[in-house]
N, C-alpha and C positions, 0 to 999 in steps of 0.2 A: 496510354496514348497509342502505343504500337497496335494494340488490339483493335481500337476503333478505326485507326488508319487502314489497317489491312481488311477490316470488316467492310469499310466503304469501298475499297478497291475490289474486294471479292464480289460485292454486290453488282459491280459493273462487269467484272471478269467472267462470272458464270453465265452472264447474258451473251457473251461473245463465244465462250467455249461450247455452250450448248445452243442448238438451234431453237429449241423450245423447252420451257420449263413449266410444268404443271404442278401447282401447289394447292391442294384442296383441304378444306376444313380447318383453316387457321383460326376461325372463330371459336373452335372448341377449346382453345388454350385459355386457361383462367390465369390472368396476370397476377392475381392477389394470393395465389397458392404456391407453396414450395413444390416444384415439379422435377421429377426424374424423367427425361426423355429416353425411352428405350428404342434404339434404332438398329436396323440390320446393317450389314457391313460388307458389301460387295467390292469396295475399292479401299485403297490405303487410307486416304483422308479427304476425298471429295465428299463423302457422305456428311461428316460434320460441317464441312465448309458450306455446303448447300443449306443445311438446317440453320446455321447461325446467320446466313445471308437473309433469311426470310422471317425468322422469329424476332419480334421486336425487342424482347428483353435480352440482357446479357446472359450468355450461356457459358458455363464452365465445362470443360471436356475431360473425360477420363482417357488417358493415353498410356501406352506401354512405358514402363519406367526406364527401360534401357536407353531411350533417346535422351534422357537427362544425364548424359554421360560426362559432361564437363561443366564448369562454372558458367561459361558463356551461353551454352545451349540451355542450361537450367534457368538462367536469368531471362532469356528471350521467351522460352516456352511458358514460364510462370507469368510473364507479362501478357502472354496470349491466352491467359485463363485456363491453362492446361494443368491437369493434376496427375502425377505419376502413380501408376500401380505396377508393382514388380511381380514377376512370375517365379515359379520354382527354379526355372532354368537361369534366372538372373542371380542366383546365389542366396544363401540363408541370410547373410548380413544385410542384403538389400530388402529382403522380405520384411525385416523388422521396421523398415521405413513406411510400410503400408499403413500401419496404425495411425501415423501422423497424417497421411493422406486421407484416411477415412474420417478422422476427427475433423479435418478441414471440410470434408463433404457434409458431415453432420451439421457443422456450424453454418455452412452456406445454406443448407436447406432450412435451418432454424430462422434464418434471415429472410425467408421467402424468396430465395434466389433459385436459379435453375441449374441442373447438372445434366449433361448428355453422356450416356453410356452406350457403347456399341455392344449390344446385349448378347451377341453370339460368341463374343470372346476372341474371335479370329476372323481374318478377312479371306474371302474366297470369291473369285470371279465367276459367278454363276447366278442364274435366276432360281434361287432356292433359299428357303429359310432353314438354317441349321439350328440344332438344339440350343435353347436359351440357357445361359449359365446362371447360377444362383446369386451372383454378385449383386445384381440389381435389387433383388428382394432383400438381401442382407443389408444393403445400404439403407433402404427405405425403413426397415424395422429398427436398424441401428440408430437412425436419427430420432425416431420416436422414443426409443428406449432412453436415449441420452437427454433429450430436450422436452420430454413430456408429450402433451396433447397436441402434436403437430398433425395437420390435415395434409399429409404427404400424398401427392398424386403421382402415379406412374402413367405416362402417356406413350402408348405404342405408336411408332411411326414407321411407315414403309417407304424406302427409297428404291425406285425401280428405274433402271436404265434400259433404253432400247439396245444400246451397245456401249457399255461403260468404257471400252477401250478405244472408242472412235471419236475424234474431234467432230463437233457439230452434230452429234447425236441428240437424243431427247431424254429427258428425265421426268419421271412422275413421282411426286412426293404426296403422301396422304397421311393426315393426322387422324389417329384413332380416338375412340372414347376413353376418357381418363378412368383409371382404376383407383378407387379410394382405398388406400392401404389401411386406414383406421378401422375399416369394417372387419379386418382380419386380426386386429390387435388382441381381442379376447382369446382367439385361438393361439396366437403367438405366446401369450403369457402362460397358457396351459401346455402347449407343445410347440416350441420354436421350429423344430425340423419340419413338422407337418405344415405349419403356416408358411414357411419359406417355400416349400414345394408347391403348395396351393397357389401362392402368389406368382411363383415362376411359371407354373402352368397357365395361369390367367394371362400373364404377359405374352406367352407364346401364342395362345389362342388369339389375343388381341392383335398381335403383329401379323399373324398368318392371314388375317382378313385383308391386309393392306400390302402384302408382299406377293408378287408373282412367283409361284412355287411349282417348278417342274419336278414331279414326284420321282421319276426314274431318270437317272443320269444318262442312260442310253438314249433317251429321247431329246437331249439338249439340242443337238444339231437340227433335228426335224422341227422341233417346236420353234426355235429361233428363226428358221427358214419360213415357217408358216406365218409367224408374227410379222416378219418383214413384208410378206405378200399382203397380209391383211392391212398393214399400215399404209401401203401404197394406194389403197382405196380411199383414204381420207385426205381430202384437200385441206391443208392447214395454211392459215394466213401467217405472214411473217410477223405481224404486229397484233397484239403486244407480245413481247418476247416471253413474258410470264403470264400464265393463265390460271384461274382458279378452278377450271373445269376438271372433273375426274372421269369424263366420258371415255377417254382413251384407256385409262387404267382399268375401268370397269370392263371394257371390251376385251382387253388382253387378259385380264385376270379370269374372266368368264370363259374365254376360249381355252386357256390352259387347264382350267378345272374340268372342262369337257374332255380334253385329251387325257388327263389323268384318270378319268373314270372309264375310258374305253376298255373293252376287253381286247385281248391280244390280236384276235383275228381282224376286228374293225380297225385297230391301230395300224396293222400292217397294210391294210387297204388304203388307209389315209396316207401312210408313209410312201407307198408305191405311187399314189396319185401325185404327190409332190415331186417325187423323183422323175416321174414320167413327164410332167410339165417342165421341169428344169432341163431335161434332155432335149426337149423340143425347142426351148428357148436357146440353148447352146447351139443347136443345129442351125438355127436361123440367125445366130449372132445377135440375139435380142436380150433385153432386160425386162423384168416384170414391171418396173415402174413405167416403161414405155407402153405396155399393154394397158395398165390401170389408168394412166394419165396420157392417153394418146392425143387428147385435146390440147396438150401443151405445145404441139407443133402447129402454130398458126402465125399469121402475118405480123401481129403486134409483138409477139415474143421474138420472132425472127428479126424485127427491126431493133428491139432492145439488145439482142445478141450482137448485131452488127454495129450499132451506134455506141454500145457500152464497152466495146473491146478496148479502146484506148484508155478510158478511166480505170478499167479493170487492171490493165498492165501497170499503170502508175500506182494503183493501190497495192498491188503485189510488190512492186519495187520499194515503195515507201514503208511497207509494214511486214514484209515477208521474213526479214532476217531473224527477229526474235522467235518467230514461229519455227523457222528452220532449226535454230539452236535448240529449242525445246524438244522438238522431235528427235534430233540427233542425239541429244543427251539422254533422253528416256530410252531410245531404242538401243543405244550402244552401251550404256552404263547400268541400266536397270534390268535385272534378271527376271523378277517375278512379275507376271502380267498384272497382278492386282495393283502394282505401284506405277505402271506405265502412265495411265491417264492422269493420276495425281501429280506425277513429276512433270508431265507435259504442261499441266495447268499451272503449277506454281512457278516453274522455270519460265514459261511463256509470259505469265502475268508480271512477275518481277522484272524479267528481261525487257518487256515492252515499256514498263514504267521508266526504267533507267535509259532505255533507248530513246524514248520520247523526250525525257528531261534533257538528255545530252543535246538533242537537236534544238530544243527550246532555248538552252543556254547559248548555243552557237548562233541562233537567230538574234538573241539579244546582243551578243558581242559584236556581230556583224552589222547591227543597226540597220537591217534591211527589212522594210515593211513587206516586200514580196516574199522573202524567206520566212518571215514570221507568219504570213498568211498560209504558206504551204504547210508549215508545221501544224497549224490548227485544222487544215483541211485533211491532213493525212489520216486521222482516225476514221473520218467519214468515208474517205476513199477505201480504206481497209474494210469497213463493213460492206460497202458496195461490192467490193471484190468477192467477199464471201457469198453474198446474195446472188451475184452474177454467176459464180462457179456452180452454185446449186441449181440455178435456173438452166444453165448451159447443159448440165448433166441430164436433166429431165427433157430438155428440148432435143438433145441428140438421141436419147432413147426413144422419144416419141417419133422423131424423124425417121429413125430406122424402121419402126413398126409401120409407119405410113408408106414406106417404100415397098412393103410386102403386098402380095396380092390379097384380095378380099377373102379368098379361100383359105390362105394360110393364116390370116388374122382370125378367121372363124375357128380354125382348128385350135389355135393357141387360146382363144377365149373359152372354147369348150373344155379344154383340159384344165384351165384355171377354175372354171365354174365347178368342175367335178370335185376339186379339193374342198370347196365350201359345202358342197352337197354331202360329201363323206363326213364332214365335221358335224353336220346337223342330223345325220342318219343314226 
């Protein structure tokens, strides 16, 4: 019951937490087959939350065994379809529990149910696919070995965030072509090690196609800066909040692959062009989004900014407290950046549910139709406040650019164009 309740809440919550969610190739998932979803892992637990929000069937999750550290946590996590796997650091006695978890996974697959495994084995806040661990392959072959002729599929999935640590960023999820494990069964019977390695390599190749991968860590800042600039060229509609398009992912994946393949001299020219442009922006107190979307400063948007200010303020007053608590908790209590967005999400979502229910109960107790109406209006005003703040940021950036002389605007546009020219050269 708890699983389905939180799944429903998460389906709404992710649409608030992220400005836009792109989920492509859902039609590739075969509902009548036992599937292991192999997913990359840039955040603590937003990645599986996003997958289960959009995959129609029930999904069981492989998670670190040390979070099952007491009876209450164990009961809750088990009800949420989570399966513990212990590591060497968790102690030898706990390692013995892994066989029971694997047996459960094998049985789940034999019943044509799905399991999600974070195939890299650890979480890291970066745009990079790390080496895939052999656990996914071992699980697939183990299920076939125990239950016979199972047509187990391993489906690689890429989860790509524009900025996984920022509220109202965007996420691009792409489902890959399924790998039919049964094709490697003859090899497994002959040489298990070789078959496990071959399947692990195939999973890594499959995931690599759908994960934005910056090959050199020294390029992280430069590439992320460029992707932000490139993104500002794209005019995105607010609705629908979830799209099946993979155009943005293809664009970003393609750009990063070009940068990865640059020789050092060309890459330095590219880096210098970005830095030169940013210095010019800083000198004129401008932002790139103002250059790219200078048309946002017009009379209609100005009227919206003026007329929408009062409902914006009411939306913030009515909805801001749970968000503030979530940000405060994550920023003050969470040390690892990989856990920041996940904790902001879960604390914010649960906090808002309790916050809204408290006011709903107060409205019923007070027997006030006006109070009850305000309670129902509050979520809509909250969403309006989010849209308003995003429009305000772009409007102000565009207003600043419009205040510059045509000559300065021309210089800025020229330096911006040079970046894309260097990318194509």
